[in-house]
C-alpha positions as CSV (number, residue, x, y, z in Angstrom):
1,M,15.5,-7.1,12.1
2,F,16.9,-10.1,10.4
3,S,19.9,-10.1,8.1
4,A,19.5,-11.1,4.5
5,K,21.6,-14.3,5.3
6,I,19.1,-15.4,8.0
7,K,16.2,-14.7,5.7
8,Q,17.8,-16.8,3.0
9,Q,18.3,-19.7,5.5
10,V,14.7,-19.5,6.7
11,L,13.4,-19.5,3.2
12,S,15.6,-22.3,2.1
13,K,14.4,-24.5,5.0
14,Y,10.8,-23.4,4.4
15,L,11.1,-24.4,0.7
16,Q,12.6,-27.7,1.7
17,G,9.4,-28.5,3.6
18,N,9.9,-27.2,7.1
19,S,6.8,-25.7,8.6
20,S,6.6,-21.9,9.1
21,L,5.6,-22.4,12.8
22,L,8.8,-24.5,13.4
23,L,10.9,-21.9,11.7
24,M,9.3,-19.0,13.6
25,K,10.1,-20.8,16.9
26,K,13.6,-21.7,15.9
27,Y,14.5,-18.2,14.6
28,D,12.4,-16.2,17.1
29,I,10.2,-14.7,14.3
30,K,7.3,-12.9,15.8
31,G,4.9,-12.2,13.0
32,S,3.0,-15.1,11.5
33,A,3.1,-13.5,8.0
34,T,6.8,-12.6,8.1
35,I,8.1,-15.7,6.3
36,Y,5.4,-15.3,3.6
37,Q,6.3,-11.7,3.2
38,W,10.0,-12.6,2.8
39,L,9.1,-15.2,0.2
40,T,7.0,-12.7,-1.8
41,Q,9.8,-10.2,-1.7
42,F,12.3,-12.8,-2.8
43,E,10.0,-13.9,-5.7
44,I,9.5,-10.3,-6.9
45,F,12.9,-8.7,-6.2
46,G,15.3,-11.7,-5.9
47,I,18.0,-11.6,-3.3
48,Q,17.9,-7.8,-3.2
49,G,14.3,-8.2,-1.8
50,L,15.7,-9.7,1.3
51,E,18.2,-7.0,2.0
52,N,17.4,-4.4,4.7
53,C,17.9,-1.2,2.8
54,C,17.9,1.9,4.8
55,R,17.4,4.4,1.9
56,K,13.9,5.7,1.5
57,T,12.5,5.8,-2.0
58,F,10.6,9.0,-2.8
59,Y,7.2,8.5,-4.5
60,D,5.6,11.6,-5.9
61,Y,2.0,12.5,-5.3
62,S,0.7,11.5,-8.7
63,F,2.3,8.0,-8.4
64,K,0.6,7.5,-5.0
65,I,-2.8,8.6,-6.5
66,K,-2.3,6.3,-9.4
67,I,-1.7,3.3,-7.1
68,I,-4.7,4.1,-4.9
69,K,-6.9,4.5,-7.9
70,W,-5.7,1.2,-9.4
71,R,-6.3,-0.6,-6.1
72,Q,-9.9,0.7,-5.9
73,E,-10.7,0.0,-9.5
74,H,-9.4,-3.5,-9.3
75,H,-10.8,-4.2,-5.8
76,A,-7.2,-5.4,-5.0
77,S,-5.8,-6.1,-1.6
78,Y,-2.8,-4.1,-0.3
79,P,-0.3,-6.9,-0.9
80,V,-1.6,-7.5,-4.5
81,T,-1.4,-3.8,-5.2
82,A,2.2,-3.7,-3.8
83,I,3.2,-6.6,-5.9
84,H,1.6,-5.1,-9.0
85,F,3.6,-1.9,-8.6
86,R,6.7,-3.7,-7.3
87,L,6.6,-2.0,-3.9
88,K,8.3,-3.8,-1.0
89,Q,5.8,-2.7,1.7
90,P,2.0,-3.1,1.2
91,M,1.6,-0.9,4.3
92,M,2.8,2.1,2.3
93,V,-0.3,1.8,0.1
94,W,-2.5,1.5,3.2
95,D,-0.8,4.6,4.7
96,W,-1.2,6.6,1.5
97,E,-4.9,5.7,1.2
98,R,-5.6,6.6,4.9
99,R,-3.8,9.9,4.5
100,L,-5.7,10.6,1.3
101,I,-9.1,9.9,3.0
102,E,-8.1,12.1,5.9
103,G,-7.0,14.9,3.6
104,R,-3.3,14.6,4.7
105,L,-1.9,13.3,1.4
106,K,-0.9,16.4,-0.6
107,P,1.5,17.2,-3.4
108,S,4.9,18.2,-2.1
109,K,5.8,21.8,-2.3
110,G,9.5,21.1,-3.0
111,W,9.9,23.2,-6.1
112,S,8.7,26.6,-5.1
113,L,11.7,28.4,-6.5
114,K,11.1,31.4,-8.8
115,M,9.0,30.3,-11.8
116,T,7.9,32.1,-14.8
117,D,4.2,32.9,-15.1
118,K,3.8,30.1,-17.6
119,S,5.3,27.5,-15.3
120,K,3.2,28.8,-12.4
121,Q,0.1,28.5,-14.6
122,S,1.0,24.9,-15.5
123,K,1.8,24.0,-11.9
124,T,-1.6,25.4,-10.9
125,L,-3.4,23.4,-13.6
126,K,-1.6,20.3,-12.5
127,Q,-2.5,21.0,-8.8
128,L,-6.1,21.5,-9.8
129,Q,-6.1,18.2,-11.8
130,E,-4.6,16.4,-8.8
131,E,-7.0,18.0,-6.4
132,N,-9.9,17.0,-8.7
133,E,-8.6,13.4,-8.7
134,L,-8.3,13.4,-5.0
135,L,-11.9,14.6,-4.6
136,R,-13.1,11.9,-7.0
137,I,-11.4,9.2,-5.0
138,R,-12.7,10.6,-1.7
139,L,-16.2,10.7,-3.0
140,A,-16.0,7.1,-4.3
141,Y,-14.7,6.0,-0.9
142,L,-17.5,7.8,1.0
143,E,-20.2,6.5,-1.4
144,K,-18.9,2.9,-0.8
145,L,-18.8,3.5,3.0
146,E,-22.4,4.9,2.9
147,A,-23.6,1.9,0.9
148,L,-22.0,-0.5,3.3
149,A,-23.6,1.3,6.3
150,Q,-27.0,1.1,4.6
151,K,-26.6,-2.5,3.9
152,K,-25.6,-3.2,7.5
153,S,-28.5,-1.3,8.9
154,Q,-30.9,-3.2,6.5
155,T,-29.5,-6.5,7.6
156,K,-30.1,-5.6,11.3
157,K,-33.7,-4.6,10.6
158,K,-34.7,-7.9,9.0
159,P,-36.6,-10.1,11.4
160,A,-34.9,-13.5,12.1
161,N,-36.9,-16.4,10.7
162,H,-36.6,-19.5,12.9
């Protein structure tokens, strides 16, 4: 973990023309994309983007589904998706998508206090809509996966022309 002050120093030197490899060696930065990630966070969030904040932000199920759906519709990378939705960590999108595909991304059950029949009914409708959306996304993913597998097997079957 690097302090916001160190991150600022590194970015300042990088923007002055120092190579990322030199800065990685000087500051003992392990990941090759770390400086670029700091730069992106600085460009999007300003100085606050460089701070190591310990609080976790809660994202509800429908927001996660919205992000996954947008990424698939736009054929966007995880970093591009994170930038579009102003998320600090592109890996969150990857994690949500993996959990969705594996059937582990589910709406939270945090508000199971006593509800009237009408609110239970609307919750059930919302759950059904979210489940329907989840199934659509899973189906689209599986169809793409199958198409890629077929394309790969067709490529292997073609005889090589020399």
